[in-house]
C-alpha positions, -999 to 999 in steps of 0.1 A, spaced: -522 229 -243 -539 195 -248 -553 206 -281 -520 218 -293 -503 185 -286 -532 166 -302 -529 188 -333 -491 183 -335 -495 145 -332 -522 145 -360 -500 166 -383 -471 142 -377 -492 112 -384 -505 128 -416 -470 135 -427 -459 99 -420 -489 86 -440 -481 109 -469 -445 97 -470 -457 61 -470 -480 67 -500 -454 85 -522 -436 62 -546 -399 57 -537 -389 42 -571 -363 22 -554 -358 -11 -535 -355 -9 -497 -343 -42 -482 -349 -50 -446 -329 -81 -434 -331 -103 -404 -309 -131 -391 -319 -157 -365 -311 -192 -354 -334 -221 -361 -315 -244 -338 -321 -242 -301 -286 -250 -290 -252 -247 -307 -233 -279 -301 -197 -288 -311 -198 -311 -341 -235 -309 -347 -255 -289 -373 -265 -254 -364 -290 -237 -387 -290 -199 -393 -319 -183 -412 -315 -151 -432 -346 -133 -444 -347 -104 -469 -378 -82 -472 -382 -57 -500 -404 -29 -486 -397 -6 -516 -418 -3 -547 -392 -12 -573 -374 -44 -580 -337 -46 -582 -331 -82 -573 -355 -101 -596 -362 -127 -569 -376 -102 -545 -407 -85 -559 -419 -53 -541 -435 -62 -508 -422 -98 -509 -394 -117 -491 -367 -143 -496 -353 -166 -470 -321 -186 -470 -309 -210 -444 -272 -218 -438 -261 -250 -419 -228 -248 -400 -210 -271 -376 -192 -254 -347 -157 -268 -341 -148 -250 -309 -165 -248 -275 -172 -215 -256 -189 -182 -259 -196 -169 -294 -207 -135 -307 -233 -138 -335 -226 -106 -353 -249 -90 -379 -245 -99 -415 -239 -71 -440 -260 -69 -472 -252 -47 -502 -276 -40 -531 -284 -14 -557 -317 4 -548 -327 8 -585 -317 -2 -620 -299 30 -627 -283 36 -593 -246 42 -591 -241 38 -554 -244 6 -535 -267 7 -505 -254 -12 -474 -276 -27 -448 -272 -50 -418 -293 -78 -404 -305 -81 -369 -279 -98 -346 -290 -126 -323 -264 -115 -298 -240 -137 -278 -245 -174 -275 -226 -204 -262 -214 -234 -280 -218 -265 -258 -195 -296 -257 -211 -326 -274 -206 -347 -242 -225 -322 -221 -253 -319 -246 -257 -357 -248 -256 -360 -210 -284 -334 -207 -306 -344 -236 -300 -381 -242 -328 -407 -239 -314 -420 -205 -328 -455 -212 -305 -471 -186 -318 -447 -159 -354 -455 -167 -347 -493 -166 -332 -490 -132 -361 -469 -120 -387 -494 -133 -367 -523 -117 -367 -506 -83 -403 -496 -85 -414 -530 -96 -395 -547 -67 -410 -522 -42 -445 -529 -57 -443 -567 -63 -432 -576 -27 -461 -559 -9 -485 -572 -36 -473 -608 -31 -477 -605 7 -512 -591 3 -522 -618 -23 -508 -646 0 -529 -632 29 -559 -628 7 -557 -663 -6 -555 -678 29 -586 -657 39 -605 -668 8 -598 -705 16 -611 -701 52 -643 -684 41 -662 -714 25 -657 -735 56 -675 -709 78 -705 -707 54 -709 -745 53 -715 -747 91 
């Protein structure tokens, strides 16, 4: 039984390899879509990247040679706040020069995302310079006062030391 399964897997792999090596004489476009921006924020730029890969062996679009890719980025500015469904983009192309039917494909879809309010985004990711200044001020007060008391005590002790050595 083990040998039969092994033989079936080898035959299937050989068939797949033979199909890969036979010329298709057409373009086959694989497309992907993904976001280059980490967060979608109301009123700020949001960059979507589209990539098209020609895995076929024939050129239909002159810019995508066989085995090559083309990428295109689109910048949008969201206007509304809330959940947003990033649907797949549809691509249409002719697989060869003499093809009569248009081939339709779809990109990968990033799924559902959320468009944040600009106020919330700035609150979460701003520099917070004022908070750091208050922190430094409080830490310096809590550090300077004990240092001043120690230094005052040390200077009194240092003044008394030479008088003991002179005796």
